[in-house]
GULO-331752 format. One line per 2 residues: number of its first residue (from 1); their letters; for each residue x, y, z of C-alpha. Coordinates in Angstrom, 3 decimals, always signed. Example, Ala and Ser with C-alpha at 12.3 -4.5 7.8 and 13.67 -1.06 7.14 Angstrom:
1	as	+12.300/-4.500/+7.800  +13.670/-1.060/+7.140 .
***
This chain:
1	ml	+140.791/+86.398/+76.877  +137.209/+86.665/+77.923 .
3	kr	+135.391/+89.287/+75.870  +134.254/+92.449/+77.624 .
5	it	+130.686/+91.984/+76.436  +130.441/+88.613/+78.210 .
7	it	+131.692/+89.929/+81.509  +129.812/+93.195/+81.501 .
9	cv	+126.434/+91.545/+80.985  +126.612/+90.524/+84.657 .
11	iw	+126.386/+94.073/+85.845  +125.207/+96.047/+82.831 .
13	wl	+121.838/+96.550/+84.486  +123.568/+98.413/+87.296 .
15	lv	+124.502/+101.216/+84.926  +120.952/+102.285/+84.209 .
17	ln	+120.319/+102.786/+87.904  +122.649/+105.808/+87.953 .
19	la	+124.560/+104.342/+90.859  +128.241/+103.800/+91.336 .
21	mq	+130.908/+103.152/+93.899  +131.631/+104.418/+97.346 .
23	pv	+134.362/+107.015/+97.645  +137.790/+105.431/+97.464 .
25	qa	+140.466/+106.300/+99.972  +142.609/+109.152/+98.748 .
27	qs	+146.246/+108.276/+98.268  +147.174/+111.679/+99.523 .
29	dv	+145.120/+114.297/+101.326  +147.151/+116.911/+99.509 .
31	ld	+146.755/+115.540/+95.992  +143.176/+114.259/+96.301 .
33	ri	+141.131/+117.384/+95.685  +137.554/+117.743/+96.881 .
35	li	+135.575/+118.531/+93.751  +132.024/+118.635/+95.121 .
37	tv	+130.213/+118.536/+98.447  +126.656/+117.245/+98.815 .
39	ng	+125.112/+118.547/+102.026  +128.662/+118.726/+103.335 .
41	sp	+129.687/+115.222/+102.204  +132.811/+115.418/+99.986 .
43	it	+133.306/+113.869/+96.565  +136.984/+113.642/+95.712 .
45	es	+138.895/+113.625/+92.455  +140.124/+110.066/+93.056 .
47	ei	+136.558/+108.835/+93.473  +135.458/+110.393/+90.180 .
49	eq	+138.499/+108.905/+88.441  +137.713/+105.454/+89.857 .
51	rs	+134.068/+105.680/+88.883  +134.961/+106.882/+85.386 .
53	kf	+137.354/+103.989/+84.806  +134.796/+101.471/+86.034 .
55	li	+132.094/+102.875/+83.739  +134.474/+102.624/+80.789 .
57	yl	+135.286/+99.036/+81.791  +131.605/+98.106/+81.968 .
59	ts	+130.827/+99.568/+78.555  +133.855/+98.082/+76.811 .
61	dg	+133.448/+95.278/+74.256  +137.025/+94.142/+74.753 .
63	nq	+138.722/+96.804/+72.667  +136.788/+100.039/+72.903 .
65	ss	+134.210/+101.592/+75.210  +131.071/+103.319/+74.003 .
67	lt	+131.923/+106.167/+76.404  +134.576/+108.818/+75.952 .
69	ld	+136.534/+109.831/+79.034  +134.704/+113.171/+79.253 .
71	va	+131.277/+111.515/+79.055  +132.330/+108.884/+81.599 .
73	rq	+133.442/+111.626/+83.996  +130.154/+113.473/+83.617 .
75	ra	+128.189/+110.314/+84.350  +130.496/+109.370/+87.214 .
77	td	+130.026/+112.806/+88.768  +126.257/+112.532/+88.522 .
79	da	+126.364/+108.997/+89.948  +128.449/+110.144/+92.906 .
81	iv	+126.028/+112.973/+93.699  +122.996/+110.680/+93.480 .
83	fr	+124.629/+108.091/+95.718  +125.378/+110.714/+98.390 .
85	ll	+121.744/+111.803/+98.321  +120.493/+108.213/+98.605 .
87	qq	+122.935/+107.388/+101.381  +121.937/+110.459/+103.371 .
89	ra	+118.232/+109.703/+102.959  +118.790/+106.107/+104.062 .
91	ne	+120.599/+107.300/+107.189  +117.739/+109.664/+108.003 .
93	ig	+115.113/+106.919/+108.023  +117.288/+104.113/+109.364 .
95	ig	+117.665/+101.917/+106.283  +120.820/+99.806/+106.055 .
97	lt	+122.220/+96.624/+104.536  +123.604/+93.409/+105.967 .
99	le	+126.557/+91.439/+104.626  +124.192/+88.512/+104.077 .
101	ei	+121.957/+90.605/+101.799  +124.918/+91.721/+99.711 .
103	de	+126.377/+88.211/+99.436  +122.991/+86.800/+98.467 .
105	ri	+122.522/+89.360/+95.678  +126.027/+88.707/+94.323 .
107	al	+125.403/+84.950/+94.322  +122.105/+85.440/+92.502 .
109	ef	+123.795/+87.566/+89.862  +126.355/+84.896/+89.034 .
111	es	+123.705/+82.175/+89.073  +121.242/+84.040/+86.850 .
113	rn	+123.935/+85.002/+84.323  +125.549/+81.548/+84.325 .
115	is	+129.027/+83.053/+84.595  +131.772/+81.657/+86.776 .
117	ed	+132.626/+83.865/+89.726  +136.317/+82.956/+89.416 .
119	vf	+136.434/+83.970/+85.752  +134.652/+87.232/+86.441 .
121	ls	+136.864/+88.161/+89.391  +139.968/+87.263/+87.401 .
123	dl	+138.880/+89.628/+84.649  +138.171/+92.368/+87.188 .
125	se	+141.656/+91.968/+88.636  +143.251/+91.976/+85.199 .
127	hg	+141.741/+95.408/+84.579  +142.748/+96.842/+87.921 .
129	fs	+139.529/+96.379/+89.926  +138.942/+94.391/+93.099 .
131	id	+135.935/+92.453/+94.335  +135.321/+95.343/+96.741 .
133	vf	+134.458/+97.571/+93.782  +131.818/+95.119/+92.612 .
135	rq	+130.490/+94.557/+96.146  +130.087/+98.291/+96.605 .
137	tv	+128.235/+98.597/+93.310  +125.846/+95.843/+94.370 .
139	se	+125.464/+97.470/+97.802  +124.415/+100.759/+96.261 .
141	tl	+121.872/+99.015/+94.066  +120.399/+97.195/+97.061 .
143	lr	+120.214/+100.410/+99.047  +118.441/+102.126/+96.180 .
145	dk	+115.973/+99.254/+95.875  +115.134/+99.467/+99.577 .
147	lv	+114.600/+103.211/+99.420  +112.412/+102.920/+96.339 .
149	qq	+110.363/+100.180/+97.991  +109.743/+102.213/+101.124 .
151	iv	+109.482/+105.751/+99.752  +108.616/+105.714/+96.052 .
153	tp	+106.437/+102.639/+95.576  +103.764/+103.808/+98.079 .
155	ri	+103.339/+106.971/+95.991  +102.153/+104.975/+93.003 .
157	li	+98.386/+104.715/+92.951  +96.712/+102.557/+90.321 .
159	rd	+93.039/+103.462/+90.131  +90.315/+101.070/+89.034 .
161	ee	+89.517/+103.355/+86.099  +93.097/+103.010/+84.824 .
163	id	+92.876/+99.224/+84.986  +89.511/+99.236/+83.199 .
165	ry	+90.890/+101.513/+80.478  +93.966/+99.315/+79.955 .
167	is	+91.861/+96.163/+79.662  +89.492/+97.894/+77.244 .
169	in	+92.344/+99.014/+74.974  +94.119/+95.635/+75.137 .
171	qe	+91.136/+93.323/+74.781  +93.011/+90.871/+72.554 .
173	sf	+95.495/+90.183/+75.350  +92.702/+89.010/+77.615 .
175	qp	+90.721/+86.678/+75.376  +89.523/+83.465/+77.068 .
177	vd	+91.824/+80.452/+76.748  +90.861/+76.810/+77.325 .
179	ef	+92.893/+74.824/+79.844  +92.684/+71.084/+80.443 .
181	nl	+93.821/+69.023/+83.404  +95.569/+65.949/+81.968 .
183	sv	+96.849/+62.541/+82.980  +98.825/+60.560/+80.409 .
185	iv	+100.340/+57.194/+79.575  +103.296/+57.574/+77.204 .
187	vs	+104.824/+54.627/+75.355  +108.263/+55.431/+73.898 .
189	es	+110.263/+53.310/+71.483  +113.989/+53.997/+71.591 .
191	ls	+116.591/+53.142/+68.951  +118.414/+50.959/+71.471 .
193	mn	+115.453/+48.562/+71.818  +115.664/+45.197/+70.088 .
195	fe	+112.878/+43.621/+68.037  +111.388/+41.673/+70.958 .
197	qk	+111.229/+44.772/+73.192  +109.461/+46.773/+70.497 .
199	ql	+106.967/+43.966/+69.923  +106.259/+43.849/+73.665 .
201	lr	+105.558/+47.596/+73.756  +103.149/+47.321/+70.831 .
203	qi	+101.310/+44.506/+72.581  +101.073/+46.645/+75.730 .
205	vr	+99.579/+49.471/+73.660  +96.886/+47.075/+72.422 .
207	di	+96.270/+45.890/+75.990  +95.932/+49.490/+77.252 .
209	ey	+93.486/+50.272/+74.469  +91.471/+47.155/+75.304 .
211	ei	+91.304/+47.988/+79.028  +90.222/+51.565/+78.328 .
213	dr	+87.537/+50.428/+75.875  +86.105/+48.044/+78.459 .
215	gs	+85.879/+50.846/+81.035  +88.819/+50.002/+83.303 .
217	df	+90.025/+52.740/+85.634  +92.585/+54.887/+83.778 .
219	yq	+94.780/+55.339/+86.838  +94.971/+51.612/+87.541 .
221	va	+95.827/+50.947/+83.902  +98.515/+53.641/+84.074 .
223	ia	+100.054/+52.153/+87.228  +100.187/+48.682/+85.687 .
225	as	+101.617/+49.902/+82.372  +104.309/+52.072/+83.966 .
227	qf	+106.014/+48.960/+85.356  +107.381/+48.208/+81.880 .
229	eg	+110.488/+49.767/+80.337  +109.681/+52.539/+77.886 .
231	iq	+106.356/+53.455/+79.492  +105.749/+56.504/+81.671 .
233	ag	+102.540/+57.667/+83.294  +101.522/+60.612/+85.444 .
235	dl	+99.568/+63.843/+85.875  +100.510/+66.877/+83.782 .
237	gw	+98.264/+69.284/+85.675  +96.665/+72.198/+83.820 .
239	vr	+97.799/+72.649/+80.212  +96.645/+75.348/+77.796 .
241	tg	+95.243/+74.349/+74.413  +98.146/+75.975/+72.586 .
243	dl	+100.629/+73.816/+74.504  +98.917/+70.513/+73.676 .
245	dp	+99.909/+68.086/+70.948  +97.914/+69.330/+67.907 .
247	vl	+96.305/+65.929/+67.302  +95.211/+65.696/+70.932 .
249	aq	+93.903/+69.284/+70.911  +91.721/+68.530/+67.878 .
251	ri	+90.195/+65.453/+69.495  +89.241/+67.028/+72.833 .
253	tp	+85.565/+67.835/+73.273  +85.231/+70.170/+76.304 .
255	sk	+81.581/+69.262/+76.818  +82.520/+65.563/+77.226 .
257	vp	+85.110/+66.047/+79.981  +86.178/+63.798/+81.669 .
259	qi	+87.275/+62.074/+78.475  +89.904/+59.478/+77.502 .
261	ig	+91.650/+59.844/+74.138  +94.127/+57.505/+72.477 .
263	pi	+96.163/+55.969/+71.161  +97.771/+59.044/+69.568 .
265	vs	+101.009/+58.739/+67.604  +103.428/+61.641/+68.046 .
267	gs	+106.893/+61.056/+66.616  +108.331/+57.943/+68.263 .
269	ni	+105.770/+58.130/+71.081  +102.319/+56.651/+71.440 .
271	ff	+100.218/+58.091/+74.222  +96.830/+57.963/+75.880 .
273	ar	+95.395/+60.998/+77.671  +92.661/+61.345/+80.241 .
275	in	+91.118/+64.829/+80.229  +90.225/+65.189/+83.908 .
277	dh	+88.812/+68.699/+83.915  +88.345/+71.818/+81.812 .
279	qt	+88.385/+75.523/+82.600  +88.512/+78.790/+80.699 .
281	ti	+91.067/+81.372/+81.818  +92.158/+84.807/+80.678 .
283	gp	+94.845/+85.159/+77.992  +98.078/+85.931/+79.885 .
285	el	+99.406/+83.552/+82.516  +97.714/+84.749/+85.682 .
287	pf	+99.662/+84.861/+88.944  +98.300/+83.393/+92.133 .
289	vk	+97.085/+86.354/+94.159  +95.801/+86.502/+97.710 .
291	el	+93.135/+88.870/+98.957  +93.344/+90.243/+102.489 .
293	hl	+90.464/+91.458/+104.627  +91.649/+94.459/+106.651 .
295	ar	+90.285/+97.140/+108.940  +92.016/+100.287/+110.180 .
297	iv	+91.810/+103.097/+112.679  +93.550/+106.293/+111.546 .
299	lq	+94.411/+109.430/+113.514  +95.817/+112.429/+111.660 .
301	as	+97.474/+115.580/+113.015  +98.671/+118.810/+111.438 .
303	nq	+102.176/+118.600/+112.914  +104.662/+116.257/+114.569 .
305	ag	+103.681/+117.273/+118.094  +100.085/+116.383/+117.341 .
307	se	+101.189/+113.054/+115.897  +102.959/+112.161/+119.128 .
309	vn	+99.781/+112.856/+121.097  +97.750/+110.805/+118.607 .
311	ae	+100.219/+107.918/+118.776  +99.818/+107.758/+122.545 .
313	ql	+96.021/+107.905/+122.253  +95.989/+105.210/+119.566 .
315	en	+98.186/+102.953/+121.685  +95.633/+103.260/+124.491 .
317	lr	+92.834/+102.377/+122.047  +94.854/+99.395/+120.845 .
319	rt	+95.249/+98.120/+124.398  +91.506/+98.465/+124.889 .
321	il	+90.945/+96.314/+121.783  +93.480/+93.726/+122.931 .
323	ng	+91.641/+93.550/+126.257  +88.367/+92.723/+124.513 .
325	gd	+87.153/+96.050/+123.121  +85.294/+96.023/+119.796 .
327	fg	+87.567/+97.254/+116.988  +84.632/+98.334/+114.814 .
329	ei	+82.867/+100.339/+117.506  +86.090/+102.079/+118.521 .
331	ak	+86.808/+102.924/+114.861  +83.354/+104.498/+114.469 .
333	vy	+84.043/+106.819/+117.395  +87.719/+107.728/+117.018 .
335	sh	+88.960/+107.102/+113.448  +89.661/+110.138/+111.254 .
337	ds	+89.358/+108.079/+108.061  +86.075/+109.195/+106.505 .
339	st	+86.131/+106.396/+103.892  +85.983/+103.589/+106.495 .
341	kq	+84.809/+105.243/+109.730  +81.109/+104.426/+109.324 .
343	qg	+81.972/+100.815/+108.417  +83.873/+100.383/+111.669 .
345	gd	+87.207/+100.763/+109.876  +86.430/+97.899/+107.485 .
347	mg	+88.491/+98.184/+104.269  +86.928/+95.087/+102.698 .
349	wl	+88.776/+92.440/+100.675  +91.840/+93.841/+98.893 .
351	pe	+94.234/+92.143/+96.434  +97.557/+91.804/+98.232 .
353	ds	+99.485/+93.559/+95.470  +97.223/+96.617/+95.711 .
355	ip	+97.861/+97.165/+99.425  +100.416/+99.897/+100.256 .
357	fe	+103.728/+98.619/+101.579  +103.326/+100.474/+104.872 .
359	yl	+100.155/+98.438/+105.517  +101.647/+95.097/+104.474 .
361	rp	+104.780/+95.463/+106.579  +103.095/+95.233/+110.010 .
363	la	+100.957/+92.283/+108.830  +103.947/+89.961/+108.486 .
365	dl	+103.753/+88.691/+112.069  +99.974/+88.830/+112.543 .
367	ei	+97.454/+86.009/+112.729  +93.824/+86.443/+111.701 .
369	gd	+92.114/+88.649/+114.269  +95.344/+90.291/+115.473 .
371	vs	+95.886/+94.049/+115.619  +99.170/+95.604/+114.499 .
373	pv	+101.349/+97.861/+116.650  +100.857/+101.597/+116.088 .
375	qq	+102.369/+102.657/+112.739  +103.288/+106.183/+111.637 .
377	ie	+103.699/+107.827/+108.228  +104.606/+111.497/+108.582 .
379	ni	+101.742/+113.010/+110.638  +99.408/+110.015/+110.318 .
381	vf	+99.258/+107.177/+112.855  +97.214/+104.023/+112.348 .
383	ii	+96.613/+100.439/+113.415  +95.525/+97.554/+111.185 .
385	qf	+93.369/+94.576/+112.076  +93.996/+91.436/+110.009 .
387	rg	+90.556/+89.873/+109.458  +91.090/+87.208/+106.808 .
389	ir	+92.875/+85.883/+103.729  +91.650/+84.027/+100.628 .
391	da	+92.592/+83.203/+97.033  +91.678/+85.955/+94.599 .
393	sq	+89.095/+85.326/+91.894  +90.135/+84.938/+88.263 .
395	eq	+88.924/+88.467/+87.544  +91.044/+89.870/+90.362 .
397	rk	+94.045/+87.894/+89.118  +93.591/+89.476/+85.687 .
399	rs	+93.405/+92.923/+87.240  +96.528/+92.114/+89.243 .
401	vv	+98.459/+91.510/+86.006  +97.357/+94.894/+84.682 .
403	rn	+98.036/+96.635/+87.996  +101.634/+95.387/+88.006 .
405	rl	+102.164/+96.457/+84.396  +100.888/+99.958/+85.106 .
407	rn	+102.897/+100.171/+88.325  +106.138/+99.308/+86.511 .
409	ik	+105.433/+101.967/+83.893  +104.809/+104.612/+86.546 .
411	lr	+107.712/+103.524/+88.741  +110.389/+104.698/+86.303 .
413	ne	+108.969/+108.216/+86.224  +108.389/+108.317/+89.972 .
415	vs	+111.988/+107.299/+90.733  +113.285/+110.024/+88.425 .
417	nw	+110.988/+112.609/+90.032  +112.026/+111.519/+93.517 .
419	id	+115.736/+111.894/+92.743  +115.019/+115.340/+91.287 .
421	el	+113.304/+116.248/+94.574  +116.369/+115.133/+96.538 .
423	re	+118.568/+117.300/+94.323  +116.331/+120.356/+94.674 .
425	ta	+116.434/+120.262/+98.473  +120.171/+119.486/+98.709 .
427	vi	+123.079/+121.901/+99.026  +125.458/+120.879/+96.226 .
429	dy	+128.676/+122.889/+96.090  +130.879/+122.498/+92.995 .
431	rs	+134.292/+123.505/+94.325  +136.499/+122.475/+91.442 .
433	vf	+136.475/+120.879/+88.004  +138.821/+118.573/+86.127 .
***
């Protein structure tokens, strides 16, 4: 029998999200007591029982769960309340899920965990659970992720001073690292080769060395050599010093790039390397980051009625811009954003990962020069002009790494605070207990 620990690793991460399953259908309206209501939405005894059993299943190692029944019920009750709050909030702002999204997430889970779907579903069935239970668990996780992305993530502000402080404290993590762009010719002797084949390879090595010494083009030599069995040639791209063969790393002289080195013996291989280029990068692997050039016009009101008036006014301004009006001049006259008003709404070049989600969302369908439809966040309405895009500098890529680290640290606390806010404003009525 498949061990519990193997199966539960597929969905263990779901537990920490404090989410669980949708209410199950009561077998009897008489027997299925309503234990709690959350803003009028009932949580029944059968749902808590089902959630409790599933939590015990997930935390079982095959023989025993790390949760007692009482603890499982407490967690299941809390999970049910949180899910009601999330579901109600999603309905308020129009967030939903498609079957395709759910199926895609399930497929990714099985693929990433390298566990057969048939084996997993068989184990679920053996313990009294259906695929619908798992689908619902995944659905709740997806819904939570969408809500967090739209509501919580925009709250997280990472200031430049925080990034500077992090880099200052963690200087060792950002020490310069040499990278080299390489092309290689690799000659490999295999145990299956006979004496004549090995002799031929050794002669080819001498021929390659001769051609390189006389100044022949490395790429032409590589193409000719790669026609023979046991010889491979190609570009390796950018490789960090620490990932190079130690003998090769010792023989590279950055100031002499481009440089050809070889032959170098490494195990059963003999290789030649052409060092095409050299660059110095920052310690951690830096992601490729884009910078966007944006401008905005913002109108802010003190209440919803004022926002509706502003939205209509901003739509008229947008039409004026689309008909040839100057975005910058209109921003200087009408925008309420004091930080960009005098610059004609210009926000400058911004790393993509530092731009709030509500600004990125309307950019998805825009070309350079386009203006977004009117967007609204509470009592603020705005339009965005997409002015340009470029690759971020190495320094900005480094700061992007730090920004993401700090954002992930803050996100956990923000999610917890947000759920607490939902609880505080909800009407939760505990009607009965087990």
